[in-house]
VOGU-3710 file (C-alpha; in Angstrom, 3 decimals, decimal comma):
1> mspvsigcig> 5,436/-28,038/-18,643  4,436/-28,545/-15,333  1,791/-26,706/-13,571  4,000/-24,590/-11,683  5,654/-23,651/-14,693  3,066/-22,762/-16,278  1,586/-20,655/-13,503  5,345/-18,725/-13,261  4,581/-17,700/-16,509  1,128/-16,656/-16,268
11> ivcllaaifa> 2,654/-14,058/-12,864  4,896/-12,701/-15,171  2,514/-12,620/-17,959  -0,004/-10,802/-15,320  3,267/-8,114/-14,212  3,555/-7,320/-17,625  0,101/-6,041/-18,297  -0,336/-4,414/-15,601  2,501/-2,601/-16,301  1,780/-2,532/-20,005
21> rvpigiamla> -1,857/-0,623/-18,082  -4,142/-3,055/-19,043  -7,047/-2,503/-16,619  -6,547/-5,121/-14,115  -9,828/-6,945/-13,702  -9,303/-7,578/-17,736  -5,513/-8,637/-17,139  -6,397/-10,891/-14,122  -9,374/-12,191/-16,482  -7,815/-13,142/-19,251
31> vgaggfaais> -3,993/-14,590/-17,776  -6,220/-16,520/-15,092  -8,468/-18,053/-18,651  -5,727/-18,935/-20,607  -3,174/-19,788/-17,654  -6,068/-22,408/-16,941  -7,091/-23,639/-20,206  -3,272/-24,439/-20,530  -3,246/-26,845/-17,169  -6,837/-28,139/-17,286
41> gvdaalgilr> -7,875/-28,155/-20,988  -10,170/-25,314/-23,215  -13,323/-27,070/-21,795  -12,350/-26,828/-18,326  -12,047/-23,302/-18,598  -14,546/-22,510/-20,448  -16,774/-24,056/-17,671  -15,415/-21,983/-15,135  -16,047/-18,839/-17,269  -19,885/-19,561/-17,251
51> gvpyetfans> -19,997/-20,834/-13,984  -17,684/-18,459/-11,346  -19,721/-15,239/-12,534  -22,813/-16,504/-11,631  -21,458/-18,690/-8,065  -19,270/-15,392/-7,193  -22,163/-12,120/-7,327  -25,217/-14,605/-6,099  -23,378/-14,392/-3,222  -25,332/-11,863/-1,527
61> tyavvclfll> -21,878/-11,381/0,733  -20,578/-9,083/-2,164  -23,986/-6,966/-1,812  -22,186/-5,092/0,898  -19,379/-4,036/-1,379  -21,568/-2,272/-3,205  -23,751/-0,532/-0,473  -20,592/0,689/1,202  -19,723/1,877/-1,744  -23,083/3,955/-2,261
71> mgnfafksgi> -22,825/5,109/0,661  -19,446/6,552/0,647  -20,496/8,423/-2,370  -23,845/9,699/-0,926  -21,424/10,998/2,004  -18,951/12,588/-0,373  -21,233/14,285/-2,847  -23,189/15,667/0,406  -20,944/18,340/1,096  -20,508/16,984/4,758
81> sdelfacvnt> -16,677/17,121/4,546  -17,039/21,367/4,506  -18,766/21,019/7,663  -16,638/18,231/9,208  -13,437/20,404/7,983  -15,050/23,661/9,299  -15,680/21,831/13,123  -12,486/20,496/13,490  -10,557/23,767/12,278  -12,948/25,839/14,943
91> wlgrlkggla> -10,971/24,034/17,103  -7,163/23,559/15,866  -6,928/25,736/13,479  -5,254/28,507/16,314  -2,927/26,549/16,976  0,500/26,245/14,695  0,064/23,569/12,021  -3,395/24,036/12,949  -5,067/23,585/9,593  -2,444/20,625/8,732
101> vatiaacggf> -3,830/18,709/12,251  -7,633/19,881/11,150  -7,348/18,061/7,954  -6,007/14,959/8,888  -8,628/14,811/12,007  -11,159/15,635/9,280  -9,752/12,921/6,895  -10,049/10,349/9,926  -13,772/11,361/10,669  -14,614/11,810/7,077
111> aaicgssvac> -13,129/7,858/6,515  -15,769/7,034/9,095  -18,625/6,784/6,665  -16,417/6,757/3,413  -14,040/4,017/3,562  -12,302/4,921/-0,210  -8,785/6,545/0,243  -8,939/8,191/-3,333  -12,294/10,207/-2,221  -11,482/11,260/1,118
121> avtmgvvaip> -7,918/12,886/-0,223  -9,835/14,469/-3,407  -12,577/15,519/-0,796  -10,213/16,987/2,279  -8,123/18,588/-1,079  -10,431/20,519/-2,669  -11,568/21,651/1,225  -8,659/22,450/2,263  -5,686/22,922/0,150  -7,384/26,742/-0,212
131> emrkfkyant> -7,592/27,385/3,461  -3,616/26,404/4,000  -3,040/28,558/0,999  -4,983/31,666/2,377  -2,568/31,376/5,750  0,314/31,117/3,205  1,179/27,199/4,456  4,030/25,359/2,515  2,572/23,330/-0,414  5,109/20,491/1,007
141> latgciaagg> 2,712/20,525/4,345  -0,327/21,074/2,617  -0,072/18,263/0,155  1,552/15,790/2,034  -0,819/15,697/4,951  -3,817/15,571/2,468  -1,930/12,777/1,070  -1,696/10,934/3,435  -4,613/11,625/5,619  -6,417/10,174/2,915
151> tlgilippst> -4,995/6,303/3,400  -6,753/6,891/6,581  -10,569/5,869/3,861  -9,160/2,034/3,868  -8,005/1,669/7,805  -10,652/3,079/9,724  -14,143/1,309/9,201  -15,847/0,871/6,926  -13,938/0,006/4,569  -14,389/-1,988/1,437
161> vmvlygiitg> -10,760/-3,196/1,331  -11,401/-4,994/4,686  -14,533/-6,255/3,134  -13,033/-7,786/0,317  -10,099/-9,197/2,341  -12,877/-10,828/5,114  -14,806/-12,822/1,931  -11,690/-13,936/0,660  -10,402/-15,418/3,972  -13,600/-16,138/5,612
171> qsigdmfmag> -12,594/-13,707/8,423  -15,833/-12,077/10,036  -16,417/-8,604/8,409  -17,195/-7,338/11,763  -14,231/-8,001/13,177  -12,239/-6,890/11,024  -13,747/-3,274/10,902  -13,328/-3,619/15,048  -9,733/-4,176/14,335  -9,155/-0,854/12,591
181> vipgliqial> -10,300/1,160/15,057  -7,456/1,584/17,028  -5,030/1,308/14,849  -6,751/3,688/13,074  -6,343/6,252/15,826  -2,840/5,381/16,247  -2,381/6,642/12,637  -4,222/9,794/13,403  -2,142/10,309/16,159  1,282/9,693/14,342
191> yiavvrlwvr> 0,348/11,704/11,720  -0,316/14,548/14,097  2,844/14,316/15,563  4,654/14,840/12,457  2,676/17,885/11,553  3,411/19,225/15,059  6,787/18,018/14,999  7,350/20,081/11,416  6,002/23,188/12,159  8,387/23,331/15,613
201> rrpeagpage> 11,217/22,948/13,176  9,698/25,187/10,427  7,183/27,473/12,002  6,710/29,319/8,469  5,721/26,300/6,960  2,084/26,316/9,309  1,721/29,502/10,356  -1,306/29,628/13,478  -5,208/30,625/11,595  -8,304/32,400/13,672
211> shtmaqkvrs> -8,473/31,858/16,587  -12,498/31,083/18,283  -14,528/31,599/20,999  -16,040/28,457/22,663  -19,185/29,512/22,065  -18,232/29,302/18,115  -16,866/25,483/18,813  -19,756/24,396/20,540  -21,955/25,501/17,894  -19,231/24,221/15,316
221> lskvwsival> -20,145/20,267/16,841  -24,174/20,911/16,217  -23,033/20,568/12,576  -21,183/17,700/12,696  -23,258/15,313/14,899  -24,636/13,219/12,504  -21,318/11,830/11,188  -20,873/10,697/14,793  -24,353/9,090/14,852  -23,968/7,755/11,308
231> fvlvigglyv> -20,768/5,875/12,348  -22,190/4,711/15,816  -24,884/3,511/14,099  -23,338/1,034/11,624  -19,830/0,108/13,007  -21,868/0,183/16,525  -24,368/-1,799/15,235  -22,207/-4,337/14,279  -19,985/-4,742/17,312  -22,865/-5,657/19,787
241> gffspneaag> -24,774/-8,506/16,790  -27,468/-6,060/16,070  -26,832/-5,696/12,223  -25,066/-8,356/9,934  -22,559/-6,992/7,429  -24,900/-6,349/4,636  -28,018/-4,871/7,092  -24,939/-2,235/8,338  -23,961/-1,530/5,456  -27,661/-0,730/4,206
251> vgafgalllg> -27,908/1,304/6,901  -25,474/3,096/6,585  -26,610/4,076/2,669  -29,610/5,401/3,780  -28,426/7,677/6,565  -25,763/8,909/3,930  -28,916/9,520/1,621  -30,820/11,323/4,056  -27,811/13,000/5,321  -26,865/14,015/1,444
261> larcknrfaf> -30,944/14,709/1,000  -31,119/16,978/3,859  -27,837/19,512/2,848  -28,143/19,103/-0,968  -29,982/22,249/-2,757  -30,107/20,097/-6,167  -31,349/16,559/-4,781  -31,865/15,076/-8,910  -28,251/15,820/-9,653  -26,819/14,636/-6,259
271> lrdsledavr> -28,817/11,825/-6,643  -27,903/11,613/-9,991  -24,341/11,926/-9,419  -23,835/9,873/-6,334  -25,670/6,661/-7,779  -23,916/7,320/-11,353  -20,816/7,283/-9,213  -22,036/4,180/-7,376  -22,793/1,931/-10,021  -19,224/2,527/-12,649
281> tsgmcylvvl> -17,329/1,756/-9,172  -18,991/-1,142/-8,404  -18,754/-2,402/-12,490  -14,852/-1,459/-11,861  -14,948/-3,611/-8,261  -16,714/-6,683/-9,688  -14,665/-6,678/-12,639  -11,604/-6,993/-10,634  -13,560/-9,232/-8,412  -14,393/-11,795/-11,093
291> gamifgyflt> -10,673/-11,357/-12,197  -9,206/-12,256/-9,045  -11,746/-15,584/-8,974  -10,599/-17,019/-12,130  -6,718/-15,895/-11,431  -7,133/-17,970/-7,776  -8,728/-20,849/-10,131  -5,251/-20,984/-11,998  -3,407/-20,548/-9,222  -4,999/-23,448/-7,780
301> vsripaelsg> -4,224/-25,204/-10,186  -0,744/-24,069/-11,445  0,134/-25,499/-7,002  2,149/-22,361/-6,960  0,600/-21,724/-3,489  1,207/-25,176/-2,503  5,023/-25,070/-3,522  5,603/-21,408/-2,218  4,564/-22,427/1,214  6,370/-26,338/1,387
311> liagvvespl> 9,250/-24,440/-0,196  9,253/-21,671/2,874  8,269/-23,812/5,641  11,461/-25,932/5,086  13,404/-22,804/4,964  12,243/-20,428/7,574  11,161/-21,593/10,912  10,191/-17,643/12,249  6,296/-17,079/11,713  7,002/-12,759/12,035
321> livlgvllvm> 9,769/-13,006/9,224  7,288/-14,831/7,087  4,718/-11,624/7,908  7,581/-9,356/7,039  8,336/-10,876/3,418  5,400/-11,369/2,343  4,112/-7,207/3,445  7,474/-6,254/1,873  5,742/-7,378/-1,257  2,666/-5,996/-0,841
331> vilgcfmdsm> 4,437/-2,737/0,091  6,332/-2,541/-3,357  3,226/-3,812/-5,174  1,672/-1,227/-3,681  3,674/1,518/-5,847  1,949/0,450/-8,876  -1,162/-1,391/-8,137  -4,368/-0,006/-6,109  -5,129/-1,628/-2,318  -8,125/-3,618/-3,923
341> aivlltvpif> -6,120/-5,278/-6,422  -3,238/-6,058/-4,283  -5,461/-7,884/-1,750  -7,596/-9,516/-4,450  -4,132/-11,063/-5,987  -1,681/-11,697/-3,144  -3,863/-12,681/-0,182  -5,264/-15,835/-2,155  -1,346/-17,132/-3,060  0,090/-15,996/1,075
351> yplieaygin> -2,531/-17,100/2,751  -2,455/-20,625/3,149  1,045/-19,528/4,178  -0,334/-17,384/7,155  -2,099/-20,440/7,751  0,221/-23,149/8,220  2,545/-20,660/10,270  -0,927/-20,310/12,322  -0,878/-16,484/12,179  -3,731/-14,727/13,362
361> piwfgilvvr> -5,417/-13,505/10,384  -7,528/-10,374/11,589  -4,065/-9,073/12,631  -2,667/-9,924/9,280  -5,672/-8,435/7,501  -5,098/-5,465/9,369  -1,274/-5,363/8,361  -1,983/-6,062/4,671  -4,462/-3,003/4,823  -1,966/-0,671/6,378
371> vteiglitpp> 1,035/-1,723/3,921  -1,591/-0,928/0,862  -2,124/2,447/2,208  1,500/3,016/2,536  2,050/2,226/-1,413  -0,893/4,815/-1,768  1,713/7,316/-1,402  5,263/5,884/-1,954  6,461/7,621/-4,642  6,978/7,516/-7,857
381> vglnlfvikg> 3,613/5,992/-8,538  1,420/6,707/-5,399  -2,141/6,908/-6,438  -2,452/9,290/-3,906  0,116/11,352/-4,656  -0,856/12,376/-8,343  -4,551/13,333/-7,062  -3,740/16,021/-4,642  -1,067/16,949/-7,496  -4,138/17,404/-9,865
391> vadvpmisvf> -6,075/18,800/-6,508  -3,674/21,254/-5,609  -1,855/22,228/-8,689  1,664/22,409/-7,646  4,843/20,369/-8,570  4,962/16,729/-8,072  8,631/17,097/-6,442  6,380/19,323/-3,620  4,133/16,257/-2,977  6,986/13,432/-2,987
401> rgvmpflvad> 8,731/15,931/0,071  5,291/16,628/1,334  4,926/12,904/2,305  8,333/11,786/3,154  7,903/12,365/7,307  4,209/10,659/6,528  5,795/7,576/5,439  8,416/7,548/8,111  5,464/7,613/10,794  3,636/4,850/8,530
411> aihvaillaf> 6,888/2,475/8,951  6,577/3,788/13,126  2,584/2,455/12,663  3,520/-0,845/11,064  6,403/-2,026/13,696  4,073/-0,920/16,372  1,220/-3,516/15,156  4,033/-5,818/14,494  5,017/-5,457/17,959  1,698/-5,460/20,001
421> pilslwlpgl> -1,180/-7,655/18,271  -3,425/-7,074/21,374  -3,563/-3,040/19,636  -5,914/-4,787/16,516  -7,635/-7,869/18,114  -8,875/-6,079/21,970  -11,785/-4,947/20,323  -12,615/-8,192/18,385  -11,842/-10,245/21,001  -13,739/-7,607/23,527
431> aah> -17,030/-8,234/21,001  -17,006/-11,623/20,949  -17,453/-12,002/24,625
//
C-alpha cells in the first residue's frame, strides 16, 4: 500500500476517533504513531515516540502557552470581570439593548487578559445573565450576545491559539498579537451593530437599563484601570520589543496574580484553584500538541501535504480560492472540534500550500483564528453554545436562535478581512519599522 493511501486511511481513522469522543490528543498520538510505523517501521515509530516529547517540550517557546493560560486563570478567578462589566454597564446600560452592548464590550476587555473563548463566555455569562434577566431581556438576545462575545477571547491578544499558530509556522508571536487588534475591534463593532439593529426591530427584547450620573461613570473607570494597564504592559511591551513573548507572558501572569491577590479575600483558595486549573489545562494542551507533532510526522512521511499541494496547484490558480477552500474546511471542523485542535491538525497540512502560493502567513493566521471562532458558535455542536446553555439554563433552541444574527456578522467580518488584508497587517508592519 502506498504512503498516500496509508495517510488517507489514517485521516479517516482520526476523524472516526474524534466522532467516537476519543480525546483529540490521544487520537492524534495513536493514529500518528500507528501510521508512522506502517510506513517507516516500528523501530522508527518508537524512535519518534522517544525523542519528540523531549525535543518539543524542552523548547522554552512552549512555556508561553502555560504562562498565558496561567494569566487567564488568575484573571478568571479574581472576579475582575464583575468590575469590568459594571464599568461598561454604567456607561452603556441606559440604552435600549445597553446591557447586551455592555456584555460584548466587557467580553472584549476580558479577552485582552484572558485568551480563552470558553472562559470568556462562562465568566461573562455568570455576570451578565442575572442583570439581563432583571431587566427582562429576551433569552435569545441574552444568550446570543454572550456566546458570540466569548469568541473574542482568541482573537483579541493575548491568545493561546495565536501562540500555537506562530510556533507551528515559525511566525512571530508578537506580530500575530498585533495583527489581531484591529480585526478584534471590528468584530466588537459588528456585534454591537447586531444588538442595536435587534432592539430597533424588537424593542422589547432589550429594554433600557438604569441611568447613571457622570460622577458615577467616572468613578467606575477607577476600578478597571488595572486591566487596561496590564494589557498595555503586555501587548505594548511586545509591540516595542521590550519583552520577548515568554517574558510578556510571565509579566502578564505576575500582574494578573497581583490583581487577584488584591481582590480576593480567600487568597489561598484563589491560588489553589488558579494553579490547579492552569496545570490541568496546560496538561491537556501539551497532550494535544504532542499528538499533533506525532501526527505531523506521519503526514510528512505519507506525503499527503506535498501531493495535495501539487494536485491543487495544477487545478487552481487563484490564491483567494485556495484560502477560501481552506477556511471552509476549518469552519466545518469547527462545528465538531475546539480551536486548538483544528489549528494543530490542519495548519501542518495546509501551510505548505499557503507558502507555495505566496499568501501572507500573518494574514492567513488571523483568518484561521477567526473562522475557528465561528465554529465555536455554529449549531449544532458549537462549544460556546453548550457552555451558555448550562450557565443560563435555557432551552438549546433559544441559544441557537440567539447566535444566528451574530453568525451573519461573522460572515461579514471574514469578508472584510479577506477584502482588506491591510487591516491585519498594518500594525505588524508599523512595529517592524
